[in-house]
N, C-alpha and C positions, 0 to 999 in steps of 0.2 A: 329819440333817446334810445340808446343801446342797452338792452337789458344785462344786467350783471350776470356774469357767469360764475358759478361757484368754483372755488379752487379744486384742481384735481386732487382726488383721494388716492393715496397709495396705501397698500396694506402690506405689511411684512408678515410673512408666514414662517413661523418657526415650527418646522416639522418635528414631531415628537421623535425622540430617539427610537431606533429599531430594537427589537428584542435582543439582538446581538449586542448592542451598545449598552443596554440596561441589564445585562446578564451577570455583571460581576466578574467577568472573564478578564484576564490580563489582555494587553494589546496583542500579544502573540496568539493567544487563544482565540481572540476575536478574529484575527486573520485566518486562523484554521477554520472557524465557523463560516466565515464568508467563502472560503474555498470549497467547503462542503456544500454550501448553497449553490454556488456556481457549477461545481463539477457533478454533483449528484442530484441537483434539483430539490434539495431538501427545503422544507419551510424553515424560517429562521429559528423558531422555537425548538424545532427538532434538531437542527444543527448545533444549537447550544447544548442540548442534552447529549449529543454524540461527543462533543468535545469534553464535556464534564465526565463522561464514561471512560475516557482514556486512561486515567490513573488507575481505576479499578481493573480495566482490561490488562494494563501493564503488570499490576500485582498478580493477577491470575496467571498471566503468562510466566512470570518468574516462579510462581509456585509450581506450575506445570513442569518447568525445567527441573526443579528440584525432585518432584515426585516421580517423574518418568525417566530421569537420568538419560541414558543412551537411547531410550526408546522415543524421546522428544524429536519431532520431525518439523517443528515450526508452528507458526500461528498466522491467522489472517483475521482482520476485522472487516465485516461487511457493513460499510457505513450507512447503507440504506436501511437495513434492519437493526443495526446497533448490536450485532452479535459477534462474539469472538469464537473463532473456531480453532481448536487445538488439534494439530495433527500428530499422530503417534503410531508407532508400530506395536503398541501394547494397549489395546482398547480396554482390556480387563482392568488394568491398573488405573487407567484414565477415568473410570466411572466416578471416581471420587471428585473429579474436577467439573463434572457436568453441573450445571446450575442456571439460574436465571441469566440469560444473556450469554451463556457459554455452551457451545456444542463441542463434541469430540468426534473426530473422523479417523478411522483406521487407514493407514497407508503402508505401502510396501517398503519404503526407504526412510531411515531416520535422518536427522539433520547431519550427523556425522557422516553417514554414508553418502548423502548428497554432496557434502563438502569434498570427500574423497573422490567422487565421480567428477566433480568440477576440476579438481587438480589433475586427475588422470587425463581428462579431455584436453585440457590446456597444454599439459606435457606432450601429448600426441600431436596437437596442432601447431606447436611452436608459435611462430610469429603471425600465423595466419588468422588468428582470432582478433576481433575487434571489440567484442564485449562478452561478458559472461555474467550469468545470474542464476540464483537458485529460485525456482518457482515453487513455493510451498503449497500453493492451492493445487497444483497438478503433479506435485511430488516428483519434480524433474529438474534438470539443469538445462539451461538454454544458453547456446553459445552462438554469438553473431559473428559472421565472417563476411569478407568482401563477396559480393555476388559472383565474381568471377572464380572465387575459390569454393563455391558452394558444393559442387560435386565431389571435389577431392577431400574436402573437410568431412563431408558425410561419410565417405568411404573410410576415412581415417579413424572414425569413432564408431563404426558400425557394430563393434563387439561390446560396446558400453550400453547396457540397458538403463534407460532413464536419462539419456542425454539426447537433446535435440539440436540440430543446427538450423539457423535461420540466416537469411541474407540481411546484412546490415550495411547499408550504403553510406552511413554517416562517416565523415572523416574525423580524424583526431581533433582538428580544429573545430568542427561543427559540434562535437561532443563536449569539448571544454567550454565552448560558448553557451551551450545548453545548460550545462552544469553550473555555470556561474563564473 
């Protein structure tokens, strides 16, 4: 006689939702939290806190723009530390913005000046540029040009303090694909 074998047992495991899914965040905010986890290596509960801080950081930034006026030079959020840094040419006025989770850093050029520098550089370079951006953290303008135009572009803007030229080998097609 063959002994009876018991039927196979299967278990269905329902993993408990992650802190991101249980956070009360919208779908978009959950995507932001997952991006912070992936990009910065944050723990899920820390990423949720960072996403929830965004509204407060945005309000602080808006207040900084009003308080500083033309002395405003941009802002940056350090996602690892959860700290908003306000850049300004007038640190004395900015003292009233310092607080929990907000730092103030004095820089040489205002946002208005950086925008002017960017436009001047683009005017000087004509069609040679491929990309342009204001780098608030370094208080400068970065212009990307074809690697073959690097020397000529650097020479063309050498009189513009606060403008940097870098090689940008992406084609227009590559950039549009990257951007969506």
